[in-house]
TIMI-165312 format. One line per 4 residues: number of its first residue (from 1); for each residue x, y, z of N, C-alpha, C. Coordinates in pm, whole numbers, plus 50000, padded with zeros to 5 digits. Each point is the difference from the previous one (the first is absolute). Layout:
<sites>
NUM = X/Y/Z/X/Y/Z/X/Y/Z ~ ...;
</sites>
This chain:
<sites>
1 = 49127/48450/51316/50075/49873/49997/50101/49997/50114 ~ 50024/49881/50058/50091/49992/50113/50145/49987/49955 ~ 50091/50004/50099/50142/49998/49967/50042/49870/49932 ~ 49935/49888/50039/50032/49872/49936/49970/50004/49852;
5 = 49884/50057/49963/49963/50011/49860/50099/50087/49926 ~ 50041/50110/50062/50096/50090/49935/50134/49931/49979 ~ 50043/49918/50098/50126/49927/49983/49992/49902/49883 ~ 49883/49938/49982/49983/49909/49886/50014/50075/49869;
9 = 49944/50119/49994/50015/50081/49879/50148/50030/49974 ~ 50073/50038/50105/50142/50032/49985/50078/49879/49954 ~ 49969/49882/50054/50069/49879/49959/49978/49970/49853 ~ 49875/50015/49955/49968/49974/49859/50072/50099/49909;
13 = 49998/50129/50040/50061/50103/49915/50150/49987/49996 ~ 50059/49942/50108/50147/49993/50007/50059/49888/49915 ~ 49916/49913/49947/50052/49886/49924/50086/50045/49882 ~ 49955/50108/49933/50073/50046/49881/50106/50104/50031;
17 = 50012/50044/50125/50090/50111/50030/50148/49971/49982 ~ 50053/49880/50035/50144/49980/49983/50048/50029/49859 ~ 49928/49953/49900/50041/50025/49861/49995/50148/49968 ~ 49898/50069/50052/49986/50143/49974/50118/50077/50055;
21 = 50038/49966/50124/50106/50075/50064/50136/49970/49938 ~ 50019/49878/49952/50126/49967/49936/50012/50064/49863 ~ 49888/50015/49930/50003/50055/49866/49873/50081/49976 ~ 49996/50128/50045/49878/50079/49985/49954/50017/49857;
25 = 50088/49981/49901/49958/50014/49860/49899/49894/49961 ~ 49984/49897/50083/49905/49894/49968/49856/50040/50034 ~ 49983/50111/50072/49865/50043/50034/49928/50040/49872 ~ 49878/49951/49982/49925/50028/49878/49862/50051/50034;
29 = 49931/50053/49899/49864/50048/50020/49910/49889/50052 ~ 49910/50037/50085/49915/49903/50068/49855/50027/49963 ~ 49930/49905/49944/49868/50027/49946/49894/50036/50103 ~ 50019/49960/50127/49894/50021/50098/49970/50147/50021;
33 = 50102/50086/49986/49979/50141/50029/49909/50066/49896 ~ 49988/49943/49883/49911/50054/49899/49858/49945/50014 ~ 49985/49884/50060/49871/49934/50001/49921/50025/50128 ~ 50065/50033/50110/49928/50013/50126/50036/50128/50074;
37 = 50127/50032/50017/50044/50125/50062/50119/50052/49921 ~ 50002/50129/49977/50107/50062/49921/50109/50052/50094 ~ 50123/49955/49977/50112/50037/50084/50084/50109/49936 ~ 50057/50085/50084/50086/50108/49953/50112/50024/50100;
41 = 50081/50100/49969/50107/50041/50091/49998/50151/50012 ~ 50010/50048/50124/50023/50142/50026/50151/50021/49994 ~ 50044/50087/49910/50144/50007/49974/50081/50056/50116 ~ 49933/50050/50105/50073/50038/50121/50078/49881/50054;
45 = 49952/49880/49973/50073/49879/50039/50142/50003/49948 ~ 50019/50055/49880/50131/50005/49933/50065/50138/50014 ~ 49977/50065/50112/50044/50139/50017/50151/50019/49991 ~ 50077/49895/50024/50145/50010/49990/50054/49949/49867;
49 = 49909/49982/49904/50036/49956/49865/49948/50103/49900 ~ 50064/50007/49884/49955/50095/49898/49882/49944/49921 ~ 49948/50079/49908/49881/49959/49924/50026/49875/49918 ~ 50113/49994/49931/50028/49883/49917/50007/49873/50084;
53 = 50064/50007/50117/50007/49885/50089/49861/49961/50052 ~ 49918/50102/50028/49864/49977/50048/49918/49924/49895 ~ 50011/50044/49876/49929/49933/49891/50049/49857/49984 ~ 50131/49982/50003/50057/49867/49982/49955/49904/50109;
57 = 50002/50045/50125/49961/49912/50110/49850/49973/49999 ~ 49922/50098/49960/49855/49978/49988/49972/49892/49896 ~ 50072/50004/49889/49989/49894/49899/50037/49864/50057 ~ 50112/49994/50070/50050/49873/50054/49903/49940/50102;
61 = 49927/50086/50067/49902/49953/50098/49868/49960/49936 ~ 49987/50023/49870/49878/49962/49930/49883/50089/50034 ~ 50025/50123/50040/49894/50095/50034/49974/50089/49880 ~ 49872/50026/49973/49962/50072/49878/49942/50138/50024;
65 = 49994/50044/50127/49945/50132/50032/50095/50073/50094 ~ 50022/50129/49971/50098/50076/50076/49946/50139/50031 ~ 50017/50043/50125/49970/50137/50041/50132/50065/50041 ~ 50033/50111/49936/50130/50062/50020/49999/50101/50113;
69 = 50107/50000/50078/50029/50104/50097/50089/50104/49932 ~ 50005/50119/50058/50064/50113/49933/50150/49983/49979 ~ 50068/49913/50076/50143/49980/49973/50022/49929/49866 ~ 49896/49935/49949/50010/49932/49870/49939/50081/49887;
73 = 49909/50090/50033/49943/50093/49902/49971/50131/50074 ~ 50098/50090/50003/49984/50123/50077/49877/50080/49959 ~ 49938/50062/50099/49874/50071/49978/50016/50126/49916 ~ 50122/50051/49987/50021/50125/49926/50040/49978/49854;
77 = 49999/49875/49954/50041/49972/49862/49893/50044/49900 ~ 50046/50035/49879/49907/50047/49898/49935/49884/49926 ~ 49906/50035/49912/49919/49898/49932/50085/49903/49919 ~ 50100/50051/49929/50082/49912/49916/50074/49896/50085;
81 = 50054/50044/50112/50072/49906/50087/49904/49896/50057 ~ 49884/50045/50048/49902/49908/50058/49956/49897/49898 ~ 49975/50044/49878/49956/49907/49896/50110/49901/49963 ~ 50126/50043/50007/50110/49909/49970/50012/49891/50105;
85 = 49974/50036/50126/50003/49900/50107/49885/49901/49983 ~ 49883/50052/49970/49885/49912/49977/50029/49901/49887 ~ 50058/50050/49891/50032/49914/49886/50098/49890/50040 ~ 50102/50037/50077/50099/49902/50044/49936/49890/50084;
89 = 49911/50039/50088/49932/49903/50086/49908/49910/49918 ~ 49925/50060/49909/49910/49921/49915/50076/49901/49914 ~ 50114/50042/49948/50080/49911/49915/50057/49882/50077 ~ 50006/50014/50133/50045/49889/50084/49886/49906/50037;
93 = 49880/50027/49946/49885/49915/50028/49932/50029/50132 ~ 50018/50121/50050/49946/50040/50130/49905/50118/49979 ~ 49893/50003/50075/49904/50111/49995/50033/50102/50108 ~ 50018/50125/49962/50018/50109/50096/49860/50047/50039;
97 = 49949/49943/50109/49859/50026/50032/49980/50116/50094 ~ 50106/50040/50072/49981/50107/50097/50130/50055/50053 ~ 49988/50089/50097/50117/50062/50063/49967/50033/50144 ~ 50105/50001/50082/49980/50041/50137/50097/49931/50094;
101 = 49997/50043/50120/49907/50096/50058/50041/50142/49958 ~ 49900/50079/49956/50022/50140/49962/49933/50088/50106 ~ 50079/50085/50064/49946/50091/50101/49952/50128/49933 ~ 49884/50048/50042/49940/50120/49943/49973/50098/50114;
105 = 50093/50092/50017/49993/50094/50112/49949/50138/49963 ~ 49984/50025/49870/49946/50128/49955/49935/49980/49863 ~ 49934/50102/49951/49927/49987/49873/50092/49967/49884 ~ 50119/50060/49999/50094/49975/49890/50040/49853/49996;
109 = 50016/49938/50116/50039/49858/50002/49885/49911/49954 ~ 49878/50038/50027/49885/49924/49947/49998/50009/49848 ~ 50011/50122/49949/49998/50019/49854/50112/49922/49934 ~ 50119/50004/50058/50113/49932/49939/49985/49849/50006;
113 = 49943/49947/50108/49981/49856/50010/49912/49948/49888 ~ 49894/50075/49969/49910/49957/49892/50064/50020/49863 ~ 50078/50107/49983/50073/50018/49874/50093/49882/49975 ~ 50075/49966/50100/50098/49891/49996/49930/49866/49967;
117 = 49892/49971/50070/49928/49874/49977/49935/49997/49863 ~ 49950/50114/49955/49936/50006/49868/50101/49978/49888 ~ 50118/50061/50012/50105/49982/49898/50042/49854/49991 ~ 50000/49930/50113/50041/49859/50002/49884/49905/49974;
121 = 49880/50054/49981/49879/49920/49978/49978/49900/50112 ~ 50022/50046/50123/49978/49916/50118/49852/49995/50035 ~ 49961/49891/50063/49862/49982/50042/49974/50057/50139 ~ 50102/50001/50084/49978/50037/50140/50121/50073/50057;
125 = 49971/50099/50081/50101/50066/50083/49982/49948/50142 ~ 50105/49941/50055/49998/49964/50141/50053/50122/50073 ~ 49912/50069/50071/50037/50133/50046/49959/50029/50143 ~ 50051/50115/50045/49965/50051/50133/49970/50149/49987;
129 = 49878/50036/49956/49962/50141/49997/49959/50049/50139 ~ 50044/50117/50035/49957/50058/50127/49847/50018/49998 ~ 49941/50004/50117/49854/50004/50009/49941/50120/49927 ~ 50067/50114/50007/49946/50120/49936/50011/49995/49848;
133 = 50068/49898/49947/50016/49986/49855/49912/49890/49942 ~ 49913/49943/50079/49916/49890/49951/49902/50046/49893 ~ 49945/50120/50014/49907/50050/49898/50071/50017/49866 ~ 50119/50058/50002/50076/50017/49876/50039/49865/49942;
137 = 50041/49908/50085/50037/49866/49953/49881/49931/49932 ~ 49884/50011/50060/49881/49940/49939/49968/50066/49866 ~ 50016/50131/49993/49976/50071/49875/50092/49946/49889 ~ 50127/49977/50034/50096/49950/49901/49968/49855/49961;
141 = 49950/49922/50093/49957/49863/49967/49890/50005/49896 ~ 49904/50086/50019/49888/50011/49907/50047/50051/49864 ~ 50093/50095/50000/50051/50056/49875/50080/49899/49919 ~ 50082/49920/50067/50096/49913/49931/49959/49854/49992;
145 = 49913/49956/50091/49966/49858/50007/50104/49917/50072 ~ 50102/50063/50055/50106/49929/50073/49955/49979/50145 ~ 50009/49878/50047/49961/49969/50137/50106/50047/50099 ~ 49956/50030/50121/50092/50030/50110/49969/49907/50115;
149 = 50101/49925/50042/49988/49908/50114/50086/50055/50112 ~ 49935/50046/50107/50074/50059/50112/50061/49889/50084 ~ 50127/50017/50029/50080/49899/50070/50000/50028/50150 ~ 49964/49898/50080/50009/50015/50145/50139/49960/50049;
153 = 50052/50075/50097/50138/49978/50045/50013/49957/50145 ~ 49890/49965/50065/50008/49937/50131/50040/50093/50113 ~ 50064/49944/50104/50035/50078/50119/50086/50121/49965 ~ 49966/50114/50058/50078/50121/49977/49954/50082/49883;
157 = 49906/49949/49920/49948/50075/49885/49881/50083/50046 ~ 50015/50132/49997/49893/50089/50047/49886/50013/49900 ~ 50027/49977/49871/49897/50019/49898/49916/49875/49977 ~ 50067/49889/49971/49929/49877/49962/50067/49879/50065;
161 = 49980/49980/50129/50063/49885/50066/49936/49866/49966 ~ 49870/49999/49975/49925/49875/49985/49916/50002/49874 ~ 49954/49884/49954/49905/49999/49889/49874/50082/50030 ~ 49951/49994/50121/49881/50078/50035/50022/50150/49984;
165 = 50120/50047/50035/50027/50143/49990/49996/50048/49855 ~ 50034/49911/49906/49986/50031/49858/49853/49993/49960 ~ 49936/49891/50038/49862/49975/49959/49907/50115/50039 ~ 50016/50050/50120/49911/50106/50047/50015/50128/49918;
169 = 50116/50018/49939/50024/50120/49919/49952/49985/49855 ~ 49986/49876/49952/49968/49979/49858/49866/49933/49974 ~ 49934/49950/50102/49882/49914/49980/49887/50068/49925 ~ 49991/50132/50006/49893/50072/49931/50050/50073/49876;
173 = 50119/49965/49955/50060/50065/49883/49994/49908/49878 ~ 50057/50047/49890/50005/49921/49877/50053/49860/50029 ~ 49943/49900/49936/50035/49860/50028/50145/49967/49964 ~ 50064/50085/49922/50140/49979/49964/50096/50058/50103;
177 = 49946/50051/50109/50077/50053/50112/49990/49899/50113 ~ 50111/49932/50032/49989/49891/50096/50126/49978/50081 ~ 50023/49874/50031/50102/49957/50096/50105/49912/49935 ~ 50126/50028/50031/50108/49902/49981/50032/49947/50139;
181 = 49953/49879/50031/50027/49945/50132/50142/49946/50007 ~ 50079/50059/50089/50130/49941/50032/49976/49896/50108 ~ 50014/49875/49964/49965/49889/50089/50089/50000/50124 ~ 50127/50029/49981/50093/50001/50114/49969/50111/50099;
185 = 49978/50121/49950/49969/50112/50090/49865/49980/50069 ~ 49907/49934/49931/49871/49969/50063/50021/49907/50119 ~ 50082/49897/49982/50031/49908/50110/50075/50073/50112 ~ 50090/50090/49964/50080/50070/50100/49917/50092/50088;
189 = 49883/50039/49953/49912/50082/50082/49902/49915/50081 ~ 50019/49868/49994/49921/49908/50080/49870/49957/49936 ~ 49989/50014/49867/49878/49963/49929/50025/49879/49911 ~ 49896/49920/49979/50009/49881/49915/49974/50039/49855;
193 = 50097/49985/49910/49978/50040/49861/49881/49934/49933 ~ 49974/49873/50032/49884/49932/49940/49870/50065/50046 ~ 49992/50031/50128/49880/50065/50051/49981/50140/49944 ~ 50110/50073/49986/49993/50135/49943/49958/49994/49853;
197 = 50044/49898/49930/49959/49983/49860/49850/49976/49991 ~ 49948/49919/50089/49856/49975/50002/49923/50132/50020 ~ 50047/50085/50088/49929/50123/50034/50005/50104/49888 ~ 50114/50010/49934/50022/50114/49910/50025/49958/49856;
201 = 49954/49880/49965/50031/49945/49869/49950/50087/49885 ~ 49887/50067/50018/49943/50077/49889/50088/50116/49957 ~ 50100/50036/50082/50094/50107/49962/50144/49949/49989 ~ 50019/49870/49996/50135/49943/49991/50045/49997/49854;
205 = 50091/50090/49965/50045/50014/49861/50138/49940/49976 ~ 50080/49987/50106/50138/49953/49984/50044/49943/50134 ~ 50102/49914/49996/50051/49937/50121/50152/50000/49998 ~ 50061/50035/50114/50142/49979/50022/50012/49882/50097;
209 = 50055/49890/49950/50004/49875/50076/50138/49978/50061 ~ 50001/49971/50128/50123/49966/50071/49961/49924/50125 ~ 50098/49944/50069/49979/49937/50130/50089/50072/50100 ~ 49959/49997/50127/50078/50065/50106/50015/49904/50117;
213 = 50102/50026/50082/50031/49906/50108/49930/50033/50132 ~ 49934/50115/50010/49926/50036/50120/49877/50082/49963 ~ 49896/49989/50083/49877/50076/49978/50002/50129/50080 ~ 50105/50076/49984/50014/50127/50071/50094/50091/49923;
217 = 50025/50117/50054/50081/50101/49931/50140/49950/49968 ~ 50050/49905/50077/50136/49948/49979/50006/49892/49892 ~ 49887/49963/49943/49998/49894/49900/50082/50034/49877 ~ 50086/49909/49959/50084/50017/49881/49960/49900/49893;
221 = 50029/50036/49874/49971/49911/49889/50084/49873/50007 ~ 49933/49887/49977/50068/49871/49985/49943/49932/49876 ~ 50062/49891/49960/49949/49924/49887/49856/49957/50029 ~ 49914/50011/49898/49860/49960/50020/49994/49852/50037;
225 = 49923/49970/50106/49992/49866/50054/50082/49981/50125 ~ 50094/50092/50028/50083/49991/50121/49950/50094/50110 ~ 49903/50085/49969/49956/50099/50096/49869/49963/50067 ~ 49931/50103/50050/49880/49979/50082/49870/50018/49922;
229 = 50008/50044/49875/49878/50025/49923/49945/49870/49945 ~ 49868/49985/50008/49932/49883/49944/49982/50022/49849 ~ 50105/49972/49926/49998/50023/49856/49896/49912/49930 ~ 49988/49870/50031/49894/49920/49936/49861/50055/50026;
233 = 49974/50044/50124/49869/50058/50031/49974/50127/49922 ~ 50103/50083/49985/49987/50124/49924/49973/49971/49853 ~ 50077/49907/49943/49982/49965/49859/49862/49940/49974 ~ 49950/49922/50095/49869/49937/49983/49890/50106/49991;
237 = 50011/50105/50081/49902/50107/49992/50004/50066/49862 ~ 50119/50025/49949/50013/50063/49868/49937/49912/49891 ~ 50026/49871/50008/49944/49908/49900/49849/49991/50013 ~ 49952/49988/50123/49856/49989/50022/49926/50124/49951;
241 = 50064/50116/50012/49937/50125/49960/50033/50039/49856 ~ 50076/49914/49930/50033/50024/49860/50074/50132/49981 ~ 50104/50019/50079/50082/50121/49990/50062/50011/49860 ~ 49985/50117/49938/50046/50019/49863/50121/50092/49987;
245 = 50047/50055/50112/50117/50087/49995/50130/49920/50001 ~ 50110/50072/50016/50132/49939/50006/50040/49980/50146 ~ 50066/49887/50028/50065/49978/50129/50149/50020/49977 ~ 50054/50111/50047/50141/50029/49975/50085/49969/50123;
249 = 50102/49919/49978/50094/49969/50108/50084/50125/50028 ~ 50005/50037/50128/50091/50107/50042/50091/49939/50106 ~ 50115/49953/49954/50092/49926/50086/50109/50096/50047 ~ 50002/50027/50130/50088/50104/50054/50124/49945/50069;
253 = 50009/49868/50011/50116/49939/50065/50115/49984/49900 ~ 50123/50001/50050/50120/49971/49919/50006/50083/49872 ~ 49997/50133/50010/49992/50083/49879/50121/49988/49907 ~ 50114/49953/50052/50118/49985/49914/50016/49859/49944;
257 = 49915/49908/50042/50007/49861/49953/49858/49943/50002 ~ 49916/50053/49916/49856/49979/50011/49952/49868/49942 ~ 50069/49947/49900/49941/49892/49920/49967/49873/50079 ~ 50087/49952/50089/49963/49878/50073/49871/50016/50082;
261 = 49989/50110/50074/49883/50019/50086/49873/50026/49923 ~ 50008/50081/49897/49878/50028/49923/49959/49879/49918 ~ 50096/49917/49960/49966/49875/49931/49922/49907/50092 ~ 50045/49988/50124/49929/49917/50097/49860/50056/50026;
265 = 49992/50132/50013/49872/50068/50023/49901/49972/49888 ~ 50044/50014/49876/49912/49979/49886/49966/49852/49984 ~ 50099/49912/50023/49974/49857/49991/49897/49954/50101 ~ 50011/50046/50122/49902/49966/50104/49862/50049/49959;
269 = 49992/50125/49956/49871/50059/49964/49935/49925/49885 ~ 50077/49961/49901/49945/49924/49889/49952/49863/50045 ~ 50073/49941/50094/49955/49872/50054/49867/50012/50072 ~ 49984/50107/50076/49872/50025/50068/49887/50015/49899;
273 = 50024/50082/49897/49896/50024/49900/49963/49871/49930 ~ 50098/49922/49959/49973/49876/49929/49923/49901/50089 ~ 50036/49995/50128/49929/49909/50091/49857/50045/50021 ~ 49978/50131/50014/49865/50050/50022/49911/49978/49877;
277 = 50060/49985/49885/49921/49974/49878/49932/49864/50004 ~ 50053/49907/50080/49949/49863/49997/49936/49957/50131 ~ 49991/50093/50098/49938/49964/50127/49861/50059/50011;
</sites>
């Protein structure tokens, strides 16, 4: 889609934003995410907020799926603590579907990641296992039934810079071993997220959604719709291919005052999804 089309999407999505920004408590659950694409939040977005604040803001944004980063649920916590966090999240009407990014640099870290995810009854670990640990990671996937989606980190990442670098390592492994495409890092390495989705869709298990202001290493997160990524084109591929995973917003801008920017990001994205449902 061209820039003119993207601007039209932004204009449509911005109609409801003034009320949202003036009173974020008015944000409510949105039915489209259950009927066509499922939206979530990667809690790294709320890295400067505690768990209770993270839960509260996720509720206010009307998001029903959450993947926790370790600052909100430390990896060394015992089963009782993990289960208490899961209960708190569930009671808020939110599904704790996954965790990450979890780095796995040795066998003990692989074992602990699966223990942690199993105690929380998570569906997926968004992880970065070192190449020599892929066999053990696959073994644990088969033992537990927990999926692992390897996260690509773009320029400067020696292990998994691109979706292809993940795909080549998992394509012949258990089908629950796949990719968490970080849309922003994919763009920052000079690749089109929509095109990459077409190529590697059969292993796409999770998505970290963001927009960036440049298609290079210097690209920084901006509100979705203000950057260079063709978000409508990306969403259209997901809809056309009947993507069944979660699209989790990972909003890295304004970490001390996140709600205005992430509200705009989610509002724009919902507008795109709703428009694509009728075109």
